[in-house]
Backbone as XML, in Angstrom:
<?xml version="1.0"?>
<chain id="A" units="angstrom">
  <residue number="1" name="MET">
    <atom name="N" x="0.863" y="-1.108" z="0.129"/>
    <atom name="CA" x="0.056" y="0.187" z="0.098"/>
    <atom name="C" x="0.730" y="1.123" z="0.150"/>
  </residue>
  <residue number="2" name="SER">
    <atom name="N" x="1.993" y="1.270" z="0.497"/>
    <atom name="CA" x="3.139" y="2.366" z="0.578"/>
    <atom name="C" x="3.632" y="2.190" z="-0.509"/>
  </residue>
  <residue number="3" name="ILE">
    <atom name="N" x="3.620" y="1.441" z="-1.232"/>
    <atom name="CA" x="4.666" y="1.418" z="-2.828"/>
    <atom name="C" x="3.702" y="1.901" z="-3.888"/>
  </residue>
  <residue number="4" name="ASN">
    <atom name="N" x="3.822" y="2.868" z="-4.332"/>
    <atom name="CA" x="3.310" y="3.534" z="-6.035"/>
    <atom name="C" x="4.330" y="3.345" z="-7.133"/>
  </residue>
  <residue number="5" name="ASP">
    <atom name="N" x="5.839" y="2.999" z="-6.714"/>
    <atom name="CA" x="6.594" y="2.777" z="-7.784"/>
    <atom name="C" x="7.696" y="2.256" z="-6.818"/>
  </residue>
  <residue number="6" name="THR">
    <atom name="N" x="8.759" y="1.661" z="-7.568"/>
    <atom name="CA" x="9.578" y="1.323" z="-7.111"/>
    <atom name="C" x="11.039" y="1.684" z="-7.352"/>
  </residue>
  <residue number="7" name="GLN">
    <atom name="N" x="12.274" y="1.512" z="-6.368"/>
    <atom name="CA" x="13.323" y="2.304" z="-6.991"/>
    <atom name="C" x="14.425" y="0.986" z="-7.058"/>
  </residue>
  <residue number="8" name="GLY">
    <atom name="N" x="13.856" y="-0.202" z="-6.575"/>
    <atom name="CA" x="14.801" y="-1.263" z="-7.492"/>
    <atom name="C" x="14.281" y="-2.415" z="-7.091"/>
  </residue>
  <residue number="9" name="ASN">
    <atom name="N" x="14.966" y="-3.410" z="-7.359"/>
    <atom name="CA" x="14.282" y="-4.738" z="-6.657"/>
    <atom name="C" x="15.326" y="-5.960" z="-7.178"/>
  </residue>
  <residue number="10" name="ASP">
    <atom name="N" x="15.165" y="-6.861" z="-6.331"/>
    <atom name="CA" x="16.201" y="-8.134" z="-6.419"/>
    <atom name="C" x="15.356" y="-9.207" z="-6.489"/>
  </residue>
  <residue number="11" name="VAL">
    <atom name="N" x="16.087" y="-10.340" z="-7.150"/>
    <atom name="CA" x="15.172" y="-11.707" z="-7.308"/>
    <atom name="C" x="16.380" y="-12.535" z="-7.029"/>
  </residue>
  <residue number="12" name="GLN">
    <atom name="N" x="16.240" y="-13.656" z="-6.431"/>
    <atom name="CA" x="16.956" y="-14.653" z="-6.100"/>
    <atom name="C" x="16.679" y="-16.220" z="-5.677"/>
  </residue>
  <residue number="13" name="VAL">
    <atom name="N" x="17.422" y="-17.009" z="-6.017"/>
    <atom name="CA" x="16.724" y="-18.270" z="-6.283"/>
    <atom name="C" x="17.479" y="-19.003" z="-4.789"/>
  </residue>
  <residue number="14" name="LEU">
    <atom name="N" x="16.305" y="-19.581" z="-3.837"/>
    <atom name="CA" x="17.160" y="-20.032" z="-2.752"/>
    <atom name="C" x="16.510" y="-21.370" z="-2.705"/>
  </residue>
  <residue number="15" name="ASP">
    <atom name="N" x="17.597" y="-22.446" z="-1.807"/>
    <atom name="CA" x="17.046" y="-23.673" z="-1.916"/>
    <atom name="C" x="16.948" y="-24.238" z="-2.905"/>
  </residue>
  <residue number="16" name="TYR">
    <atom name="N" x="17.586" y="-24.431" z="-3.630"/>
    <atom name="CA" x="17.314" y="-25.003" z="-5.169"/>
    <atom name="C" x="17.691" y="-26.501" z="-4.694"/>
  </residue>
  <residue number="17" name="SER">
    <atom name="N" x="16.859" y="-27.192" z="-5.462"/>
    <atom name="CA" x="17.184" y="-28.519" z="-5.459"/>
    <atom name="C" x="16.752" y="-29.582" z="-6.853"/>
  </residue>
  <residue number="18" name="VAL">
    <atom name="N" x="17.429" y="-30.405" z="-6.784"/>
    <atom name="CA" x="17.085" y="-31.522" z="-8.289"/>
    <atom name="C" x="17.123" y="-32.636" z="-7.558"/>
  </residue>
  <residue number="19" name="LYS">
    <atom name="N" x="16.174" y="-33.732" z="-7.647"/>
    <atom name="CA" x="16.330" y="-34.660" z="-7.587"/>
    <atom name="C" x="15.291" y="-35.785" z="-8.591"/>
  </residue>
  <residue number="20" name="ASP">
    <atom name="N" x="15.917" y="-36.949" z="-9.009"/>
    <atom name="CA" x="14.857" y="-37.732" z="-9.689"/>
    <atom name="C" x="14.379" y="-37.359" z="-10.852"/>
  </residue>
  <residue number="21" name="GLY">
    <atom name="N" x="14.741" y="-36.462" z="-11.448"/>
    <atom name="CA" x="13.796" y="-35.611" z="-12.407"/>
    <atom name="C" x="12.914" y="-34.581" z="-12.006"/>
  </residue>
  <residue number="22" name="LYS">
    <atom name="N" x="12.798" y="-34.320" z="-11.127"/>
    <atom name="CA" x="12.029" y="-33.391" z="-10.301"/>
    <atom name="C" x="12.872" y="-32.108" z="-9.555"/>
  </residue>
  <residue number="23" name="PHE">
    <atom name="N" x="12.613" y="-30.890" z="-9.611"/>
    <atom name="CA" x="13.163" y="-29.819" z="-8.923"/>
    <atom name="C" x="12.277" y="-28.990" z="-8.107"/>
  </residue>
  <residue number="24" name="GLN">
    <atom name="N" x="12.717" y="-28.426" z="-7.043"/>
    <atom name="CA" x="12.078" y="-27.593" z="-6.163"/>
    <atom name="C" x="12.917" y="-26.513" z="-5.424"/>
  </residue>
  <residue number="25" name="GLY">
    <atom name="N" x="12.400" y="-25.223" z="-5.228"/>
    <atom name="CA" x="12.989" y="-24.409" z="-4.524"/>
    <atom name="C" x="11.981" y="-23.036" z="-3.959"/>
  </residue>
  <residue number="26" name="THR">
    <atom name="N" x="12.728" y="-22.276" z="-3.903"/>
    <atom name="CA" x="11.914" y="-20.517" z="-3.656"/>
    <atom name="C" x="12.754" y="-19.734" z="-4.389"/>
  </residue>
  <residue number="27" name="LEU">
    <atom name="N" x="11.828" y="-18.372" z="-4.757"/>
    <atom name="CA" x="12.228" y="-17.387" z="-5.234"/>
    <atom name="C" x="11.958" y="-16.344" z="-4.153"/>
  </residue>
  <residue number="28" name="ARG">
    <atom name="N" x="12.807" y="-15.339" z="-4.148"/>
    <atom name="CA" x="12.712" y="-14.473" z="-3.030"/>
    <atom name="C" x="12.878" y="-13.090" z="-3.894"/>
  </residue>
  <residue number="29" name="PHE">
    <atom name="N" x="11.789" y="-12.501" z="-3.358"/>
    <atom name="CA" x="11.492" y="-11.195" z="-4.445"/>
    <atom name="C" x="11.740" y="-10.040" z="-3.759"/>
  </residue>
  <residue number="30" name="HIS">
    <atom name="N" x="12.622" y="-9.256" z="-3.641"/>
    <atom name="CA" x="12.716" y="-7.966" z="-2.362"/>
    <atom name="C" x="12.804" y="-6.641" z="-3.387"/>
  </residue>
  <residue number="31" name="ILE">
    <atom name="N" x="11.893" y="-6.026" z="-3.008"/>
    <atom name="CA" x="11.334" y="-4.342" z="-3.617"/>
    <atom name="C" x="11.573" y="-4.008" z="-2.671"/>
  </residue>
  <residue number="32" name="TYR">
    <atom name="N" x="12.194" y="-2.479" z="-3.276"/>
    <atom name="CA" x="12.271" y="-1.463" z="-2.364"/>
    <atom name="C" x="12.104" y="-0.297" z="-2.799"/>
  </residue>
  <residue number="33" name="ASP">
    <atom name="N" x="11.687" y="0.918" z="-2.150"/>
    <atom name="CA" x="11.437" y="2.113" z="-2.734"/>
    <atom name="C" x="11.657" y="2.838" z="-1.353"/>
  </residue>
  <residue number="34" name="ASP">
    <atom name="N" x="12.345" y="4.548" z="-2.024"/>
    <atom name="CA" x="12.043" y="5.426" z="-0.748"/>
    <atom name="C" x="11.240" y="6.675" z="-0.986"/>
  </residue>
  <residue number="35" name="PHE">
    <atom name="N" x="10.505" y="7.098" z="-0.182"/>
    <atom name="CA" x="9.669" y="8.058" z="-0.275"/>
    <atom name="C" x="10.128" y="9.622" z="-0.152"/>
  </residue>
  <residue number="36" name="GLY">
    <atom name="N" x="10.775" y="9.693" z="-0.972"/>
    <atom name="CA" x="11.656" y="11.457" z="-1.252"/>
    <atom name="C" x="10.925" y="11.908" z="-2.238"/>
  </residue>
  <residue number="37" name="LEU">
    <atom name="N" x="11.002" y="13.178" z="-2.215"/>
    <atom name="CA" x="10.577" y="13.949" z="-3.373"/>
    <atom name="C" x="11.586" y="14.590" z="-3.922"/>
  </residue>
  <residue number="38" name="ASP">
    <atom name="N" x="11.607" y="14.828" z="-4.919"/>
    <atom name="CA" x="12.556" y="15.595" z="-5.653"/>
    <atom name="C" x="11.840" y="16.911" z="-6.487"/>
  </residue>
  <residue number="39" name="LYS">
    <atom name="N" x="12.506" y="17.770" z="-6.978"/>
    <atom name="CA" x="11.902" y="18.691" z="-8.016"/>
    <atom name="C" x="11.050" y="18.468" z="-9.130"/>
  </residue>
  <residue number="40" name="LYS">
    <atom name="N" x="11.283" y="17.095" z="-9.935"/>
    <atom name="CA" x="10.333" y="16.626" z="-10.744"/>
    <atom name="C" x="8.958" y="16.303" z="-10.127"/>
  </residue>
  <residue number="41" name="ASP">
    <atom name="N" x="8.835" y="15.729" z="-8.707"/>
    <atom name="CA" x="7.663" y="15.394" z="-8.036"/>
    <atom name="C" x="6.959" y="16.789" z="-7.745"/>
  </residue>
  <residue number="42" name="VAL">
    <atom name="N" x="7.333" y="17.737" z="-7.706"/>
    <atom name="CA" x="6.377" y="19.134" z="-7.397"/>
    <atom name="C" x="6.623" y="20.333" z="-8.201"/>
  </residue>
  <residue number="43" name="SER">
    <atom name="N" x="6.795" y="19.540" z="-9.805"/>
    <atom name="CA" x="7.253" y="20.787" z="-10.954"/>
    <atom name="C" x="5.753" y="20.755" z="-11.463"/>
  </residue>
  <residue number="44" name="GLU">
    <atom name="N" x="5.427" y="22.166" z="-11.500"/>
    <atom name="CA" x="3.995" y="22.603" z="-12.141"/>
    <atom name="C" x="4.284" y="22.221" z="-13.986"/>
  </residue>
  <residue number="45" name="LYS">
    <atom name="N" x="5.740" y="22.651" z="-14.335"/>
    <atom name="CA" x="5.898" y="22.133" z="-15.775"/>
    <atom name="C" x="5.820" y="21.194" z="-16.205"/>
  </residue>
  <residue number="46" name="ARG">
    <atom name="N" x="5.557" y="19.976" z="-15.263"/>
    <atom name="CA" x="5.924" y="18.595" z="-15.421"/>
    <atom name="C" x="4.458" y="17.853" z="-15.144"/>
  </residue>
  <residue number="47" name="GLY">
    <atom name="N" x="3.623" y="19.016" z="-14.997"/>
    <atom name="CA" x="1.813" y="18.714" z="-15.004"/>
    <atom name="C" x="1.562" y="17.920" z="-13.307"/>
  </residue>
  <residue number="48" name="LYS">
    <atom name="N" x="2.413" y="18.247" z="-12.673"/>
    <atom name="CA" x="2.312" y="17.989" z="-11.148"/>
    <atom name="C" x="1.417" y="18.710" z="-10.279"/>
  </residue>
  <residue number="49" name="ILE">
    <atom name="N" x="0.316" y="17.645" z="-9.872"/>
    <atom name="CA" x="-0.624" y="18.784" z="-9.148"/>
    <atom name="C" x="-0.234" y="18.786" z="-7.556"/>
  </residue>
  <residue number="50" name="TYR">
    <atom name="N" x="0.453" y="17.842" z="-7.209"/>
    <atom name="CA" x="1.159" y="17.702" z="-5.833"/>
    <atom name="C" x="1.933" y="19.247" z="-5.245"/>
  </residue>
  <residue number="51" name="VAL">
    <atom name="N" x="2.224" y="20.088" z="-6.478"/>
    <atom name="CA" x="2.919" y="21.484" z="-6.060"/>
    <atom name="C" x="1.543" y="22.145" z="-5.437"/>
  </residue>
  <residue number="52" name="LEU">
    <atom name="N" x="0.555" y="21.958" z="-5.730"/>
    <atom name="CA" x="-0.511" y="22.786" z="-5.115"/>
    <atom name="C" x="-0.975" y="22.623" z="-3.843"/>
  </residue>
  <residue number="53" name="LEU">
    <atom name="N" x="-0.701" y="21.310" z="-3.238"/>
    <atom name="CA" x="-0.860" y="20.523" z="-2.034"/>
    <atom name="C" x="-0.002" y="20.894" z="-1.109"/>
  </residue>
  <residue number="54" name="PRO">
    <atom name="N" x="-0.656" y="21.465" z="0.311"/>
    <atom name="CA" x="0.362" y="22.122" z="1.172"/>
    <atom name="C" x="1.270" y="20.951" z="2.157"/>
  </residue>
  <residue number="55" name="CYS">
    <atom name="N" x="0.510" y="20.006" z="1.786"/>
    <atom name="CA" x="1.142" y="18.663" z="2.703"/>
    <atom name="C" x="2.696" y="18.499" z="1.839"/>
  </residue>
  <residue number="56" name="PHE">
    <atom name="N" x="2.371" y="18.647" z="0.451"/>
    <atom name="CA" x="3.417" y="18.204" z="-0.274"/>
    <atom name="C" x="4.623" y="19.044" z="-0.325"/>
  </residue>
  <residue number="57" name="ARG">
    <atom name="N" x="4.075" y="20.238" z="-0.400"/>
    <atom name="CA" x="5.312" y="21.355" z="-0.156"/>
    <atom name="C" x="6.085" y="21.420" z="1.237"/>
  </residue>
  <residue number="58" name="ALA">
    <atom name="N" x="5.200" y="21.186" z="2.205"/>
    <atom name="CA" x="6.067" y="20.748" z="3.679"/>
    <atom name="C" x="6.798" y="19.820" z="3.208"/>
  </residue>
  <residue number="59" name="TRP">
    <atom name="N" x="6.350" y="18.663" z="2.907"/>
    <atom name="CA" x="7.020" y="17.495" z="2.744"/>
    <atom name="C" x="8.736" y="18.089" z="2.176"/>
  </residue>
  <residue number="60" name="TYR">
    <atom name="N" x="8.436" y="18.423" z="0.837"/>
    <atom name="CA" x="9.709" y="18.915" z="0.132"/>
    <atom name="C" x="10.554" y="19.890" z="0.964"/>
  </residue>
  <residue number="61" name="THR">
    <atom name="N" x="9.595" y="20.568" z="1.687"/>
    <atom name="CA" x="10.571" y="21.508" z="2.114"/>
    <atom name="C" x="11.422" y="20.875" z="3.367"/>
  </residue>
  <residue number="62" name="LEU">
    <atom name="N" x="10.748" y="19.804" z="4.150"/>
    <atom name="CA" x="11.705" y="19.180" z="5.307"/>
    <atom name="C" x="12.651" y="18.342" z="4.716"/>
  </residue>
  <residue number="63" name="GLN">
    <atom name="N" x="12.472" y="17.908" z="3.425"/>
    <atom name="CA" x="13.966" y="17.255" z="3.047"/>
    <atom name="C" x="15.334" y="17.903" z="2.310"/>
  </residue>
  <residue number="64" name="HIS">
    <atom name="N" x="14.541" y="19.311" z="1.656"/>
    <atom name="CA" x="15.476" y="19.940" z="1.007"/>
    <atom name="C" x="15.838" y="20.958" z="1.531"/>
  </residue>
  <residue number="65" name="PHE">
    <atom name="N" x="15.233" y="21.526" z="2.535"/>
    <atom name="CA" x="15.815" y="22.971" z="3.287"/>
    <atom name="C" x="16.955" y="22.789" z="4.101"/>
  </residue>
  <residue number="66" name="GLU">
    <atom name="N" x="18.125" y="23.220" z="3.479"/>
    <atom name="CA" x="19.287" y="23.292" z="3.923"/>
    <atom name="C" x="19.395" y="23.557" z="5.758"/>
  </residue>
  <residue number="67" name="GLY">
    <atom name="N" x="18.792" y="24.622" z="6.059"/>
    <atom name="CA" x="18.732" y="24.844" z="7.514"/>
    <atom name="C" x="18.716" y="23.389" z="8.252"/>
  </residue>
  <residue number="68" name="PHE">
    <atom name="N" x="17.657" y="22.433" z="7.966"/>
    <atom name="CA" x="17.392" y="21.098" z="8.483"/>
    <atom name="C" x="18.697" y="20.054" z="8.735"/>
  </residue>
  <residue number="69" name="ASN">
    <atom name="N" x="19.402" y="20.473" z="7.845"/>
    <atom name="CA" x="20.844" y="19.760" z="7.743"/>
    <atom name="C" x="20.667" y="18.176" z="7.817"/>
  </residue>
  <residue number="70" name="GLY">
    <atom name="N" x="19.627" y="17.969" z="6.596"/>
    <atom name="CA" x="19.298" y="16.372" z="6.308"/>
    <atom name="C" x="18.705" y="15.803" z="7.354"/>
  </residue>
  <residue number="71" name="LYS">
    <atom name="N" x="18.033" y="16.591" z="8.421"/>
    <atom name="CA" x="17.793" y="15.724" z="9.428"/>
    <atom name="C" x="16.482" y="14.955" z="9.290"/>
  </residue>
  <residue number="72" name="TYR">
    <atom name="N" x="15.165" y="15.185" z="8.180"/>
    <atom name="CA" x="14.043" y="14.671" z="7.444"/>
    <atom name="C" x="14.649" y="13.930" z="6.433"/>
  </residue>
  <residue number="73" name="LYS">
    <atom name="N" x="14.953" y="12.523" z="6.501"/>
    <atom name="CA" x="15.329" y="11.991" z="5.414"/>
    <atom name="C" x="14.177" y="11.113" z="4.746"/>
  </residue>
  <residue number="74" name="PRO">
    <atom name="N" x="13.605" y="11.040" z="3.822"/>
    <atom name="CA" x="12.892" y="9.921" z="2.841"/>
    <atom name="C" x="12.894" y="8.702" z="3.906"/>
  </residue>
  <residue number="75" name="PHE">
    <atom name="N" x="11.447" y="8.147" z="4.152"/>
    <atom name="CA" x="11.560" y="6.721" z="4.731"/>
    <atom name="C" x="11.500" y="5.625" z="3.697"/>
  </residue>
  <residue number="76" name="LYS">
    <atom name="N" x="12.249" y="4.749" z="3.956"/>
    <atom name="CA" x="12.405" y="3.666" z="2.999"/>
    <atom name="C" x="11.158" y="2.452" z="3.257"/>
  </residue>
  <residue number="77" name="THR">
    <atom name="N" x="10.881" y="2.038" z="2.311"/>
    <atom name="CA" x="9.685" y="0.612" z="2.538"/>
    <atom name="C" x="10.287" y="-0.318" z="1.408"/>
  </residue>
  <residue number="78" name="GLU">
    <atom name="N" x="10.606" y="-1.796" z="2.290"/>
    <atom name="CA" x="11.058" y="-2.716" z="1.866"/>
    <atom name="C" x="9.996" y="-4.045" z="1.899"/>
  </residue>
  <residue number="79" name="VAL">
    <atom name="N" x="9.834" y="-4.758" z="1.015"/>
    <atom name="CA" x="8.957" y="-5.822" z="0.569"/>
    <atom name="C" x="9.742" y="-6.962" z="0.414"/>
  </residue>
  <residue number="80" name="VAL">
    <atom name="N" x="9.568" y="-8.200" z="1.111"/>
    <atom name="CA" x="10.351" y="-9.536" z="0.761"/>
    <atom name="C" x="9.118" y="-10.434" z="0.516"/>
  </residue>
  <residue number="81" name="ILE">
    <atom name="N" x="9.041" y="-10.991" z="-0.332"/>
    <atom name="CA" x="8.304" y="-11.928" z="-0.988"/>
    <atom name="C" x="9.030" y="-13.575" z="-1.153"/>
  </residue>
  <residue number="82" name="ASP">
    <atom name="N" x="8.761" y="-14.611" z="-0.350"/>
    <atom name="CA" x="9.469" y="-15.684" z="-0.789"/>
    <atom name="C" x="8.021" y="-16.803" z="-1.377"/>
  </residue>
  <residue number="83" name="VAL">
    <atom name="N" x="8.446" y="-17.306" z="-2.833"/>
    <atom name="CA" x="7.680" y="-18.218" z="-3.321"/>
    <atom name="C" x="7.894" y="-19.170" z="-3.524"/>
  </residue>
  <residue number="84" name="PRO">
    <atom name="N" x="7.410" y="-20.781" z="-3.290"/>
    <atom name="CA" x="8.223" y="-21.863" z="-3.582"/>
    <atom name="C" x="7.543" y="-22.011" z="-4.921"/>
  </residue>
  <residue number="85" name="PHE">
    <atom name="N" x="8.505" y="-22.936" z="-5.834"/>
    <atom name="CA" x="8.428" y="-23.720" z="-6.850"/>
    <atom name="C" x="8.584" y="-24.977" z="-7.024"/>
  </residue>
  <residue number="86" name="GLU">
    <atom name="N" x="7.961" y="-25.561" z="-8.258"/>
    <atom name="CA" x="8.700" y="-27.370" z="-8.070"/>
    <atom name="C" x="8.182" y="-27.200" z="-9.579"/>
  </residue>
  <residue number="87" name="GLY">
    <atom name="N" x="8.909" y="-28.330" z="-10.238"/>
    <atom name="CA" x="8.518" y="-28.802" z="-11.144"/>
    <atom name="C" x="9.078" y="-30.065" z="-11.935"/>
  </residue>
  <residue number="88" name="GLU">
    <atom name="N" x="9.139" y="-30.573" z="-12.715"/>
    <atom name="CA" x="9.502" y="-31.618" z="-13.714"/>
    <atom name="C" x="10.499" y="-31.579" z="-14.803"/>
  </residue>
  <residue number="89" name="LEU">
    <atom name="N" x="11.651" y="-31.717" z="-14.801"/>
    <atom name="CA" x="12.601" y="-31.510" z="-15.792"/>
    <atom name="C" x="12.169" y="-32.611" z="-16.995"/>
  </residue>
  <residue number="90" name="ARG">
    <atom name="N" x="12.151" y="-32.338" z="-18.058"/>
    <atom name="CA" x="11.701" y="-32.671" z="-19.557"/>
    <atom name="C" x="12.828" y="-32.884" z="-20.150"/>
  </residue>
  <residue number="91" name="SER">
    <atom name="N" x="12.950" y="-33.845" z="-21.070"/>
    <atom name="CA" x="13.995" y="-34.057" z="-22.148"/>
    <atom name="C" x="13.662" y="-33.885" z="-23.519"/>
  </residue>
</chain>
């Protein structure tokens, strides 16, 4: 619910095995994003309506105003999903 776009992802194969013509394992999906705003997100030139919302202007100011010395950093969202799989090898 808190990811509307992703900054990156990683997919891994875990616990993979093959025996008697059958295979099984687990795929791990690691998806991550940060909720940071940059100039593109609040630019009227890019058609963003966010610039009209006081909460987004405040959010942008908290992240970018030099007087805060980086105190207000974007929060990060991470999702890790493990999906088991299995099947048979065919020749």
